[in-house]
N, C-alpha and C positions, 0 to 999 in steps of 0.2 A: 504494500500500500504506500502511496506517496504521502509526503507530509508537507505542511506549510507552517507559517508563523503562528505561534500561539500567543494571543494578546495578553492573557493573564500572566503567563510566565515571563513574557517580555517586559511587563511592567515592573517585575522584580529585578531587572538587570542591574540597576545601580547598586543595590544591596549586594548582589553576588560579585559584582566587579570589585567591590571594596575588600572582600574577604578571599578572593581567588588567589592562590599562590602564583607568584610571578615567575617568569623564566629567569634562569641565573645569568649574572653578568651583563654584558652588552646586549644580549638578546632581549632583556627586559625593556631596554630603551627602544629597540627596534619594534618590539611588540606594541609598546605604548604609542609609538609614532604611527604604526600601521592602523591601530585602533582609531586614532584621530583622523587619519586620512580616509579610512573606510567610512566613517560617519559623514565626513564632508562629501565624499563621492556619492553616497546613498542619497543625500539631500539634493545634490546637483542632478543625480539621475532622475529623481522624481520631477524636478523642474524641467528636465529635458523631455520626459514623456508627456508632460502637460503641454510643452511647447510644440511637440510633434502633433498632438491632437489639434491644437489651434491652427497650425500650418495646414494640415489636411482639411480642416473645416473651412478655412479661408479659400483653399483651392477649389473646394466643391462650390462655394458661393460664387466666386468670380468666374468659374468655368461654365457652370450650368445655369446660373441665374442672370449673370451680367454678360455672359457670352464673351469673356475676355480670355484669350489663350494664356496658358501658364506653362512654364518650363523648368522652374526651379523648386517648386514646392515638394514634389514627390521625393526627390533625392535628398532634399534638406531634412525631411521627416525621417527618411531611412538613416541618414547619418546620425541624427539625434537618437534614434532607437538603438542603433549599433553602439554608440557611445555609452548610453545608459546600460545596455546589456553587458558589454564586455568590461567596462570600468567598475561596475558594481559587483562583478562576480566574486572578487576577494572579500568584500563586505558580507555578502550572502554566505560564503563559505565559512567565515569566522563565526557565524551563527548556526552553522550546519543547516542552512535553509534551502539548499538545492534539493530537487526532487530525488528521492531515494526509494529503492525497493526493499521492503522490510520483511521479506518472506522468511529469512533465517533468524530473525530476531527472537521469536518465541521458541525456537528449537535449541538455541545455544544459551549457555550460562552468561551472566553479565561480563565475567572476565573474558570469555571466548569472544563475545561480541565486541569488546574493546580491542582485543587483538585483531579481530577482523577489520575493525575501523582503521586501525593503524596500517594494516596491509593495504586496504583500499586507498588510504591517503598516499602510500608510496606509489601504487600503480597510477593513481590520478596525477601525482606530481610528474611522473615520467611523461605521460601524455600531454599535460599542460606545458611542460618545458619544451617539448618538441613543437607544439602549437605556437608557443611564443617565439621560438627560433625561426620558424617558417614565416611568421608574421613580420618579424624584423627584416627577414630577407626580402619579402614582398615590398615592405616599406622602402628599403634601400633601392630596389629596382625601380619602383614608381617615382622616387625622388630623382634618381640619376637620369632616367629616361624621359622624365616629364610626362608620365602617363596621365591621361585624363579619361573621364567617363565618355562613353560613346553616345550619350544623350545630347539633345540640342543645347542644353546648358553647358555641359562639359566641365564639371568641377574636377580638380586634381585628385587622383586616387590615393595620394599619400595621406589624405585626411582620414578615410575609414581604416586604412592599414595601420596608421599610427594609433588609432583608438584600440584596434585589436591587439597590437603589439604591447602597448602599455597595460591594457587590461589583463592579458594573459601573463605578463611578467609579474604584476601584482598578485594574481591568483597563485602563481608558482611560489612566490615569497610567502603567501599565507599558508600554503601547504607545508613549506619548510618550517615555519614557526610552529605549526601544530604538531608536526612530527618531532621537532626538537623538544617540545613540551612533553610529549609522550615518552621520549627517550630519557629526558632529565628526571621525570617524576614517576616513571614506570608506566606500564600499559594501562593502568587505571585512569591515567590522564587523558587518554585518547577519547576524543568526543566531548570533552568537558571544558573547552576553551570558553564557551558561553553556552552552557547546557540549558537552553530554554525552549527548544523546539524539537519536534519529531523524535528521532531515535535518541538524540542526546538526553532529552527529557525522560524518555522511557528507561534508558539505562540508569539515569540518576535515581529514578523511583525504585528500580530493581536493586540498586546498591543500598538504599535506605532500608528496603524490605529485608535484604540479607543481614544487615546489621541488627535489625529487630529480632530476626530469628536466632541469631547467634547469642543475643543477650538473654534469651529465654532459658 
């Protein structure tokens, strides 16, 4: 089953953030910087999505009601959506908010689930790192060759490629921080960077349940 944000547990984020163990040494500063950057990007991503909706609405009005031809609105909206999607990927990952299949969750113990999450983070990091490398390659080619879109407007293609490259680089860094946290604090840390949604919340409840059973 897929999961999404849980409003009730998200409301408790400031309290958890204050008591959550930090990463050791310089990684703690990087983690804090990433947290601040992710919050800013998520805010800007929301603004970009609203702007895309306004641009497309404007396009419909001037094209079908005022009979004025348009050539820039569609690609502008696409660029805004691409930027919001790729740049916010790291912030969503920090909250374990990406869609996930939880078929094995109920079949494995909490510790096994955390080890599975750590393994999944490693595989995801490899894929995202490759994606980031290819995006930077495409960005370099688009910049050097002066590539533009084949539409009538013809915007430069380095714009969407730069959004993809930066977004995937930030996502790879977020995976690295979460893996470093799990290595530094043990497998039980996997999935608990901000355990407020989906599987992270389920594992946290399972952990509390195990502690109650052990105390009886």
